[in-house]
Each structure stands twice: as C-alpha cells, then as structure tokens.
C-alpha positions as a LaTeX table, in Angstrom:
\begin{tabular}{lrrr}
\hline
Residue & $x$ (\AA) & $y$ (\AA) & $z$ (\AA) \\
\hline
Met1 & 32.96 & 89.42 & $-0.08$ \\
Pro2 & 32.83 & 90.01 & 3.69 \\
Ser3 & 35.38 & 88.13 & 5.74 \\
Leu4 & 35.89 & 87.43 & 9.39 \\
Ala5 & 39.27 & 87.79 & 11.06 \\
Leu6 & 40.00 & 86.51 & 14.54 \\
Leu7 & 42.52 & 88.67 & 16.37 \\
Ala8 & 44.08 & 88.25 & 19.77 \\
Thr9 & 43.40 & 91.53 & 21.74 \\
Ser10 & 43.34 & 92.62 & 25.32 \\
Pro11 & 39.95 & 92.92 & 27.16 \\
Pro12 & 40.07 & 96.80 & 27.51 \\
Leu13 & 40.70 & 97.26 & 23.83 \\
Leu14 & 37.95 & 94.83 & 22.94 \\
Ser15 & 35.46 & 96.75 & 25.19 \\
Ala16 & 36.34 & 100.05 & 23.51 \\
Val17 & 35.78 & 98.64 & 20.06 \\
Leu18 & 32.40 & 97.22 & 21.03 \\
Ala19 & 31.29 & 100.55 & 22.53 \\
Ala20 & 32.20 & 102.43 & 19.34 \\
Ala21 & 30.32 & 100.00 & 17.16 \\
Pro22 & 27.01 & 101.31 & 15.70 \\
Val23 & 23.90 & 100.20 & 17.52 \\
Pro24 & 21.08 & 98.96 & 15.27 \\
Pro25 & 17.89 & 101.03 & 15.40 \\
Ala26 & 15.04 & 99.93 & 17.58 \\
Gly27 & 12.72 & 97.38 & 16.08 \\
Thr28 & 15.42 & 95.75 & 13.99 \\
Ala29 & 15.40 & 91.97 & 14.36 \\
Ile30 & 18.67 & 90.63 & 15.62 \\
Pro31 & 19.56 & 87.35 & 13.95 \\
Glu32 & 19.88 & 84.40 & 16.26 \\
Val33 & 23.43 & 83.18 & 16.66 \\
Thr34 & 24.01 & 79.50 & 17.18 \\
Pro35 & 26.88 & 78.87 & 19.59 \\
Ile36 & 29.62 & 76.54 & 18.41 \\
Met37 & 31.19 & 74.36 & 21.06 \\
Trp38 & 34.67 & 73.11 & 20.19 \\
Ser39 & 37.50 & 71.90 & 22.36 \\
Leu40 & 41.04 & 71.03 & 21.33 \\
Ala41 & 41.25 & 68.44 & 24.09 \\
Ala42 & 38.08 & 66.73 & 22.83 \\
Ala43 & 39.50 & 66.61 & 19.30 \\
Gln44 & 42.67 & 65.02 & 20.56 \\
Asp45 & 40.68 & 62.24 & 22.28 \\
Val46 & 39.09 & 61.03 & 18.99 \\
Pro47 & 40.92 & 57.88 & 17.79 \\
Pro48 & 42.46 & 58.15 & 14.33 \\
Gln49 & 40.54 & 56.53 & 11.52 \\
Pro50 & 42.21 & 53.52 & 9.92 \\
Pro51 & 43.51 & 54.02 & 6.38 \\
Thr52 & 41.42 & 52.92 & 3.47 \\
Gly53 & 41.48 & 49.13 & 2.97 \\
Gln54 & 42.44 & 48.34 & 6.60 \\
Ala55 & 40.14 & 47.19 & 9.39 \\
Glu56 & 40.21 & 48.60 & 12.94 \\
Asp57 & 42.02 & 45.53 & 14.30 \\
Gly58 & 44.88 & 46.00 & 11.83 \\
Ala59 & 43.79 & 43.23 & 9.46 \\
Glu60 & 43.26 & 43.89 & 5.78 \\
Ala61 & 39.65 & 44.81 & 5.11 \\
Pro62 & 38.06 & 43.02 & 2.16 \\
Pro63 & 38.23 & 45.22 & $-0.94$ \\
Val64 & 35.02 & 46.65 & $-2.28$ \\
Asn65 & 34.29 & 46.34 & $-5.99$ \\
Glu66 & 37.83 & 45.16 & $-6.71$ \\
Ile67 & 39.20 & 42.09 & $-8.51$ \\
Val68 & 42.30 & 40.64 & $-6.86$ \\
Val69 & 44.46 & 38.29 & $-8.93$ \\
Glu70 & 47.12 & 36.31 & $-7.10$ \\
Gly71 & 49.94 & 34.35 & $-8.69$ \\
Glu72 & 53.55 & 33.30 & $-8.40$ \\
Val73 & 56.39 & 34.94 & $-10.22$ \\
Gly74 & 59.17 & 32.67 & $-11.38$ \\
Pro75 & 59.51 & 28.89 & $-11.12$ \\
Pro76 & 57.40 & 26.96 & $-8.58$ \\
Lys77 & 58.89 & 26.05 & $-5.24$ \\
Ser78 & 58.95 & 22.36 & $-6.13$ \\
Asp79 & 60.96 & 23.06 & $-9.31$ \\
Pro80 & 63.47 & 25.87 & $-8.59$ \\
Ile81 & 65.59 & 25.13 & $-11.70$ \\
Glu82 & 62.62 & 24.81 & $-14.02$ \\
Ala83 & 64.42 & 26.26 & $-17.06$ \\
Val84 & 67.30 & 23.75 & $-16.75$ \\
Asn85 & 64.96 & 20.82 & $-16.16$ \\
Glu86 & 62.73 & 21.77 & $-19.09$ \\
Glu87 & 65.71 & 21.92 & $-21.44$ \\
Ser88 & 66.94 & 18.58 & $-20.10$ \\
Tyr89 & 63.47 & 17.13 & $-20.72$ \\
Arg90 & 63.47 & 18.41 & $-24.31$ \\
Ile91 & 66.91 & 16.94 & $-25.06$ \\
Thr92 & 66.07 & 13.64 & $-23.35$ \\
Gln93 & 62.88 & 13.24 & $-25.37$ \\
Ser94 & 64.78 & 13.83 & $-28.59$ \\
Val95 & 67.35 & 11.19 & $-27.63$ \\
Asp96 & 64.58 & 8.83 & $-26.54$ \\
Gln97 & 62.77 & 9.09 & $-29.87$ \\
Ala98 & 65.98 & 8.68 & $-31.86$ \\
Leu99 & 67.72 & 5.96 & $-29.83$ \\
Val100 & 66.08 & 4.58 & $-26.68$ \\
Glu101 & 62.60 & 3.98 & $-28.07$ \\
Pro102 & 63.82 & 2.03 & $-31.16$ \\
Leu103 & 66.19 & 0.04 & $-28.93$ \\
Ala104 & 63.37 & $-0.82$ & $-26.52$ \\
Tyr105 & 61.11 & $-1.90$ & $-29.37$ \\
Ala106 & 63.91 & $-4.04$ & $-30.82$ \\
Tyr107 & 64.38 & $-5.62$ & $-27.39$ \\
Arg108 & 60.64 & $-6.32$ & $-27.21$ \\
Asp109 & 60.25 & $-7.63$ & $-30.73$ \\
Gly110 & 63.62 & $-9.36$ & $-31.07$ \\
Leu111 & 63.49 & $-11.52$ & $-27.96$ \\
Pro112 & 60.81 & $-14.13$ & $-27.30$ \\
Glu113 & 58.40 & $-13.06$ & $-24.60$ \\
Pro114 & 59.38 & $-15.85$ & $-22.15$ \\
Val115 & 63.05 & $-14.83$ & $-22.38$ \\
Arg116 & 62.24 & $-11.15$ & $-21.93$ \\
Asp117 & 59.96 & $-11.89$ & $-18.97$ \\
Gly118 & 62.66 & $-14.07$ & $-17.42$ \\
Leu119 & 65.25 & $-11.29$ & $-17.61$ \\
Gly120 & 62.79 & $-8.86$ & $-16.07$ \\
Asn121 & 62.07 & $-11.33$ & $-13.26$ \\
Val122 & 65.78 & $-11.61$ & $-12.50$ \\
Val123 & 66.10 & $-7.82$ & $-12.22$ \\
Arg124 & 63.09 & $-7.61$ & $-9.91$ \\
Asn125 & 64.41 & $-10.50$ & $-7.81$ \\
Leu126 & 67.70 & $-8.66$ & $-7.31$ \\
Gly127 & 65.74 & $-5.74$ & $-5.86$ \\
Glu128 & 63.89 & $-7.85$ & $-3.29$ \\
Pro129 & 66.54 & $-7.45$ & $-0.52$ \\
Ser130 & 66.08 & $-3.67$ & $-0.67$ \\
Asn131 & 62.30 & $-4.06$ & $-0.71$ \\
Ala132 & 62.33 & $-6.34$ & 2.35 \\
Leu133 & 64.77 & $-4.15$ & 4.28 \\
Asn134 & 62.73 & $-1.02$ & 3.74 \\
Phe135 & 59.47 & $-2.70$ & 4.72 \\
Leu136 & 61.24 & $-3.68$ & 7.93 \\
Leu137 & 62.51 & $-0.12$ & 8.48 \\
Gln138 & 58.95 & 1.15 & 8.02 \\
Gly139 & 57.68 & $-1.25$ & 10.71 \\
Lys140 & 55.75 & $-3.42$ & 8.24 \\
Val141 & 57.14 & $-6.74$ & 9.47 \\
Gly142 & 54.54 & $-8.91$ & 7.71 \\
Lys143 & 55.28 & $-7.47$ & 4.27 \\
Ala144 & 59.00 & $-7.71$ & 4.98 \\
Phe145 & 58.76 & $-11.46$ & 5.63 \\
Glu146 & 56.52 & $-11.94$ & 2.58 \\
Thr147 & 59.14 & $-10.23$ & 0.44 \\
Leu148 & 61.87 & $-12.43$ & 1.91 \\
Gly149 & 59.69 & $-15.44$ & 1.12 \\
Arg150 & 59.41 & $-14.28$ & $-2.50$ \\
Leu151 & 63.19 & $-13.92$ & $-2.65$ \\
Ala152 & 63.79 & $-17.42$ & $-1.27$ \\
Ile153 & 61.24 & $-19.16$ & $-3.50$ \\
Asn154 & 62.16 & $-17.40$ & $-6.73$ \\
Thr155 & 65.90 & $-17.71$ & $-6.13$ \\
Thr156 & 65.68 & $-21.46$ & $-5.54$ \\
Ile157 & 62.65 & $-22.94$ & $-7.28$ \\
Gly158 & 62.49 & $-20.06$ & $-9.76$ \\
Val159 & 66.08 & $-20.69$ & $-10.94$ \\
Gly160 & 67.70 & $-17.49$ & $-9.76$ \\
Gly161 & 64.56 & $-15.46$ & $-10.33$ \\
Leu162 & 63.94 & $-16.40$ & $-13.95$ \\
Phe163 & 60.44 & $-17.58$ & $-13.03$ \\
Asp164 & 58.07 & $-15.77$ & $-10.66$ \\
Val165 & 56.98 & $-18.93$ & $-8.86$ \\
Ala166 & 56.16 & $-17.01$ & $-5.67$ \\
Gly167 & 53.72 & $-14.73$ & $-7.42$ \\
Lys168 & 52.00 & $-17.40$ & $-9.51$ \\
Lys169 & 52.01 & $-20.37$ & $-7.16$ \\
Ala170 & 52.48 & $-19.02$ & $-3.60$ \\
Asp171 & 50.24 & $-15.92$ & $-3.92$ \\
Leu172 & 53.06 & $-13.56$ & $-2.88$ \\
Pro173 & 52.72 & $-10.47$ & $-5.10$ \\
Tyr174 & 55.65 & $-8.25$ & $-6.00$ \\
Arg175 & 55.73 & $-5.06$ & $-3.92$ \\
Arg176 & 58.26 & $-2.44$ & $-4.85$ \\
Asn177 & 59.82 & $-0.42$ & $-2.05$ \\
Gly178 & 63.00 & 1.52 & $-1.43$ \\
Phe179 & 64.96 & 3.93 & 0.72 \\
Ala180 & 63.24 & 6.93 & $-0.87$ \\
Asn181 & 59.89 & 5.60 & 0.39 \\
Thr182 & 61.35 & 5.06 & 3.85 \\
Met183 & 62.64 & 8.63 & 3.99 \\
Gly184 & 59.26 & 9.94 & 2.86 \\
Tyr185 & 57.50 & 7.68 & 5.37 \\
Tyr186 & 59.40 & 9.38 & 8.20 \\
Gly187 & 58.72 & 12.88 & 6.95 \\
Val188 & 61.69 & 13.69 & 4.72 \\
Gly189 & 60.48 & 16.03 & 2.00 \\
Pro190 & 61.06 & 15.32 & $-1.69$ \\
Gly191 & 63.35 & 18.27 & $-2.20$ \\
Pro192 & 63.65 & 19.98 & $-5.58$ \\
Tyr193 & 62.30 & 18.30 & $-8.68$ \\
Leu194 & 64.95 & 17.15 & $-11.17$ \\
Tyr195 & 64.82 & 15.86 & $-14.70$ \\
Leu196 & 68.10 & 14.12 & $-15.46$ \\
Pro197 & 69.18 & 12.91 & $-18.92$ \\
Val198 & 69.51 & 9.24 & $-17.87$ \\
Thr199 & 67.34 & 8.94 & $-14.77$ \\
Gly200 & 64.43 & 11.02 & $-16.06$ \\
Ala201 & 61.91 & 12.52 & $-13.63$ \\
Thr202 & 63.03 & 12.36 & $-10.01$ \\
Thr203 & 63.61 & 14.45 & $-6.89$ \\
Ala204 & 66.60 & 14.94 & $-4.65$ \\
Arg205 & 65.17 & 12.45 & $-2.14$ \\
Asp206 & 64.27 & 9.87 & $-4.79$ \\
Leu207 & 67.66 & 10.14 & $-6.45$ \\
Gly208 & 69.47 & 9.53 & $-3.15$ \\
Gly209 & 67.17 & 6.64 & $-2.31$ \\
Ser210 & 67.70 & 5.03 & $-5.71$ \\
Ile211 & 71.47 & 5.18 & $-5.29$ \\
Leu212 & 71.18 & 3.47 & $-1.89$ \\
Asp213 & 68.95 & 0.75 & $-3.39$ \\
Gln214 & 71.52 & $-0.05$ & $-6.06$ \\
Leu215 & 74.46 & $-0.01$ & $-3.63$ \\
Leu216 & 72.89 & $-2.45$ & $-1.17$ \\
Leu217 & 73.96 & $-5.69$ & $-2.85$ \\
Pro218 & 77.45 & $-4.54$ & $-3.95$ \\
Ile219 & 78.24 & $-3.36$ & $-0.39$ \\
Ala220 & 76.43 & $-6.03$ & 1.65 \\
Val221 & 77.25 & $-9.04$ & $-0.53$ \\
Gly222 & 80.15 & $-8.05$ & $-2.74$ \\
Glu223 & 81.04 & $-10.51$ & $-5.53$ \\
Pro224 & 79.68 & $-10.66$ & $-8.17$ \\
Phe225 & 77.39 & $-7.66$ & $-7.60$ \\
Asn226 & 80.27 & $-5.20$ & $-7.30$ \\
Arg227 & 81.58 & $-5.91$ & $-10.80$ \\
Thr228 & 81.15 & $-3.49$ & $-13.66$ \\
Glu229 & 79.62 & $-6.18$ & $-15.86$ \\
Tyr230 & 76.83 & $-6.77$ & $-13.38$ \\
Gly231 & 76.09 & $-3.05$ & $-13.08$ \\
Ala232 & 76.01 & $-2.55$ & $-16.86$ \\
Ala233 & 73.74 & $-5.54$ & $-17.48$ \\
Tyr234 & 71.42 & $-4.58$ & $-14.64$ \\
Phe235 & 71.18 & $-0.99$ & $-15.86$ \\
Leu236 & 70.49 & $-2.00$ & $-19.47$ \\
Ile237 & 67.81 & $-4.62$ & $-18.78$ \\
Asn238 & 66.11 & $-2.58$ & $-16.08$ \\
Gly239 & 66.15 & 0.53 & $-18.26$ \\
Leu240 & 64.61 & $-1.24$ & $-21.27$ \\
Asp241 & 61.96 & $-2.92$ & $-19.10$ \\
Gln242 & 61.01 & 0.39 & $-17.51$ \\
Arg243 & 60.89 & 2.09 & $-20.92$ \\
Leu244 & 58.48 & $-0.55$ & $-22.24$ \\
Ala245 & 56.39 & $-0.48$ & $-19.05$ \\
Phe246 & 55.85 & 3.29 & $-19.34$ \\
Asp247 & 55.63 & 3.45 & $-23.13$ \\
Glu248 & 51.92 & 4.26 & $-23.17$ \\
Glu249 & 52.31 & 6.89 & $-20.47$ \\
Ile250 & 55.23 & 8.55 & $-22.26$ \\
Ala251 & 53.27 & 8.72 & $-25.52$ \\
Ser252 & 50.22 & 10.21 & $-23.75$ \\
Ile253 & 52.31 & 12.91 & $-22.09$ \\
Arg254 & 54.02 & 13.81 & $-25.35$ \\
Ala255 & 50.63 & 14.36 & $-26.98$ \\
Ser256 & 49.48 & 16.81 & $-24.26$ \\
Asp257 & 49.48 & 20.59 & $-24.52$ \\
Asp258 & 52.27 & 21.07 & $-21.97$ \\
Pro259 & 54.28 & 17.82 & $-21.78$ \\
Tyr260 & 56.94 & 19.04 & $-19.37$ \\
Arg261 & 54.49 & 20.38 & $-16.79$ \\
Leu262 & 52.28 & 17.29 & $-17.05$ \\
Arg263 & 55.29 & 14.99 & $-16.57$ \\
Arg264 & 56.42 & 16.94 & $-13.51$ \\
Glu265 & 53.04 & 17.23 & $-11.82$ \\
Thr266 & 52.01 & 13.61 & $-12.44$ \\
Tyr267 & 55.36 & 12.28 & $-11.22$ \\
Leu268 & 55.16 & 14.31 & $-8.01$ \\
Ala269 & 51.52 & 13.28 & $-7.54$ \\
Leu270 & 52.41 & 9.60 & $-8.00$ \\
Arg271 & 55.22 & 9.82 & $-5.47$ \\
Arg272 & 53.00 & 11.58 & $-2.93$ \\
Arg273 & 50.40 & 8.85 & $-3.48$ \\
Asp274 & 53.03 & 6.16 & $-2.81$ \\
Ile275 & 54.01 & 7.78 & 0.49 \\
Ala276 & 50.37 & 8.34 & 1.47 \\
Thr277 & 49.61 & 4.67 & 0.76 \\
Leu278 & 52.42 & 3.58 & 3.07 \\
Lys279 & 51.03 & 5.82 & 5.81 \\
Gly280 & 47.42 & 4.83 & 5.18 \\
Glu281 & 46.44 & 8.40 & 4.30 \\
Pro282 & 44.31 & 9.75 & 1.44 \\
Ile283 & 45.82 & 11.80 & $-1.34$ \\
Ser284 & 44.99 & 15.45 & $-1.91$ \\
Glu285 & 42.32 & 16.60 & $-4.32$ \\
Arg286 & 44.95 & 18.30 & $-6.47$ \\
Asp287 & 46.96 & 15.09 & $-6.87$ \\
Arg288 & 43.80 & 13.14 & $-7.65$ \\
Leu289 & 42.94 & 15.55 & $-10.47$ \\
Trp290 & 46.42 & 15.29 & $-11.99$ \\
Leu291 & 46.33 & 11.50 & $-11.92$ \\
Glu292 & 42.83 & 11.46 & $-13.41$ \\
Glu293 & 44.02 & 13.68 & $-16.26$ \\
Leu294 & 46.86 & 11.28 & $-16.97$ \\
Glu295 & 44.47 & 8.31 & $-17.04$ \\
Gln296 & 42.14 & 10.19 & $-19.38$ \\
Leu297 & 45.01 & 10.84 & $-21.78$ \\
Lys298 & 45.89 & 7.15 & $-21.73$ \\
Ala299 & 42.29 & 6.19 & $-22.43$ \\
Gln300 & 42.11 & 8.64 & $-25.34$ \\
Ala301 & 45.35 & 7.23 & $-26.78$ \\
Glu302 & 43.93 & 3.69 & $-26.59$ \\
Ala303 & 40.63 & 4.73 & $-28.17$ \\
Ala304 & 42.27 & 6.65 & $-31.02$ \\
Pro305 & 41.90 & 4.79 & $-34.32$ \\
Ala306 & 45.04 & 3.40 & $-35.86$ \\
Pro307 & 46.32 & 5.23 & $-38.94$ \\
Pro308 & 45.17 & 3.61 & $-42.18$ \\
Pro309 & 47.81 & 1.52 & $-43.92$ \\
Ala310 & 49.55 & 3.01 & $-46.89$ \\
Pro311 & 47.98 & 1.97 & $-50.18$ \\
Ala312 & 49.86 & $-0.84$ & $-51.83$ \\
Glu313 & 51.38 & $-0.23$ & $-55.20$ \\
Ser314 & 49.24 & $-1.60$ & $-57.99$ \\
Thr315 & 50.79 & $-4.48$ & $-59.91$ \\
Ala316 & 48.23 & $-4.42$ & $-62.75$ \\
Pro317 & 49.72 & $-3.75$ & $-66.20$ \\
Val318 & 49.36 & $-0.22$ & $-67.49$ \\
Glu319 & 47.47 & $-0.01$ & $-70.72$ \\
Pro320 & 49.02 & 2.18 & $-73.41$ \\
Pro321 & 47.14 & 5.33 & $-74.30$ \\
Ala322 & 44.79 & 5.35 & $-77.24$ \\
Asn323 & 46.80 & 8.10 & $-78.96$ \\
Pro324 & 50.56 & 7.69 & $-78.20$ \\
Glu325 & 51.35 & 10.91 & $-80.06$ \\
Ala326 & 49.49 & 12.85 & $-77.30$ \\
Leu327 & 52.38 & 12.11 & $-74.93$ \\
Leu328 & 54.63 & 14.36 & $-76.99$ \\
Ile329 & 52.80 & 17.37 & $-75.58$ \\
Thr330 & 54.25 & 16.75 & $-72.09$ \\
Gln331 & 57.81 & 16.17 & $-73.24$ \\
Thr332 & 60.32 & 18.96 & $-72.72$ \\
Arg333 & 61.74 & 20.58 & $-75.81$ \\
\hline
\end{tabular}
C-alpha cells in the first residue's frame, strides 16, 4: 500500500529531487489536486467542546433517553435516630397493649362519666395559665383574656374546674396552647423527631415546651403544685385522658402497613398545622395528604363491622345415641 511521508528538507535538496523525478508523457491527464488550508493558530482559537452531559454555561444538560432516580440514603433529616425511635415505638406499643390500654379502659368503664369528665376538667383548668401566657407572648391579647376568663369562671363557679361552666354557659371554648407553639410561632424549628417510652411522639422543641408548661405552676405559685403528690396525680389523670382521647387514632395507625412511619409523619404534619394556624398560613400539600390518610383510616375503622359474638354454649340436654355399643369403637384399648 503506497504511503506518504513528510520530511523536513532544505530547499536545494528538494529542488534536486524534483528535477530527478520522472516527467509524465505528453497527453497524460494530471489529476487535479485540492489544496488543504490548515493553520495551527486557527485550531487553537476554537473553543473546547463541553463534555457530554454538560451545557455550554456549565449547567448540567438534561439527559437524553435516560431515567434518573433520586432518593435519600439513610434516615430522613427530620428523624436522624430513626432506628432508635422505631425500636422505642415497638416497645412502647407492646407495653401500651399489655398495660396502659387496659388501665385506660378500666378508668373509663370503672368511673362514672360525670366523675371522669370532672377530673379531666380539673387537669385542663390547671393548664389554662400556660395557655393564657403563651397567647399573650404570641401577641393574641384577645384570646389571652378569654383564657383568663375561662380560668376565673371555672375556678370559682366551676368548683376548682370540676365543671366547664365557661365553655357551656359563657361561650368561652377551651383553646390549648403552650411554649412549644410560641417557639414555633417565632420561627424555632422542631428539631429532631423523638419517640420516647412515656411521652410518645414528640420533637426536641415540643419536649422542651412541654417541660416549661408543667413547671409554670410549681415555679410561679409553689404550694401545693410543687409537691410530688400533685405531679403524680396530674400525670396519671392527664395520661389516661389523653390515651382515651387518641384511642381511635392509635388503633387506626396500628392497623396501617407502616405504623411507625405513619405515626411520625402525621404527628409532624399536625404540629406544622398547629403552627400554621397560629400564623394564619395554609398547610403544605404534603401535610394535607398525610392528614387525609389518617382520617381515611379512622373512617374505615369506624365503618368496619364488629366481630360476631362467640356462639353461646347450648344448654339443651344431649340425647343418648341409638346404639350405645357404637361408642366402644372410639375408646382407646
């Protein structure tokens, strides 16, 4: 195969070589040679082409005929200790089913409803100072004075809060508030999600706010709210009331495909809704979907038919068999 070599020679030597080269005979057609223009300087002026998958401005070019799947590795940012919290949730649910749930049902069924409602009213009345103070800290002066009015009416006419006279007669509804809401109202984030054996679902902000709520009366007033007996009674009654109030929700979450995740996401969505309500802002679409799923589970639990009762044992006398000797076949030898 012929080849072409480009050598660097001097002009005299090149002229001698060309003179010695054979001259084609006359009449032979000389092929036309197309000149090639090339310059090293011109090649250097051409901008480099961007690598594949990158636009000229440095941004990532959209992939062509590719499927991109994005996801997070590890626990979500809102739940950095997900493995610990999930194990705590599992243990707490086991204890709840074995101990707390039967105790709450005994409290509900063992006490007359007026007595149980009266104890719950007392617990709520003891939380009114914290509710009023936090409405005031949030700049909601009208609701703060309404809450103080509830406290005054129920403490006096309602016999220490046993009767919710303010809600039934004075049209002053109960509005729960707290230091956690105040912190969220002023932009303090929830912090990491926690599931504690006693407290249940919470966050770092909500846990700190709950502690401040419970310390308000013992620090500001003192006796008798700083006694151990008061704290134990308050914790027991409030805990049983809360357990009964959320009984339907707890059962619906347990029946879901992923109870731990549903409990976490619905709790965080509810807390974000509380803060958004205080600010007069709408909730996100994601939170709305989580809350709708929880309501659908509750509706399905309510619509589910009750299990049929166990058949009662028949009290009719058993007739003897026609051939008593046939029973001998089933007797062991």
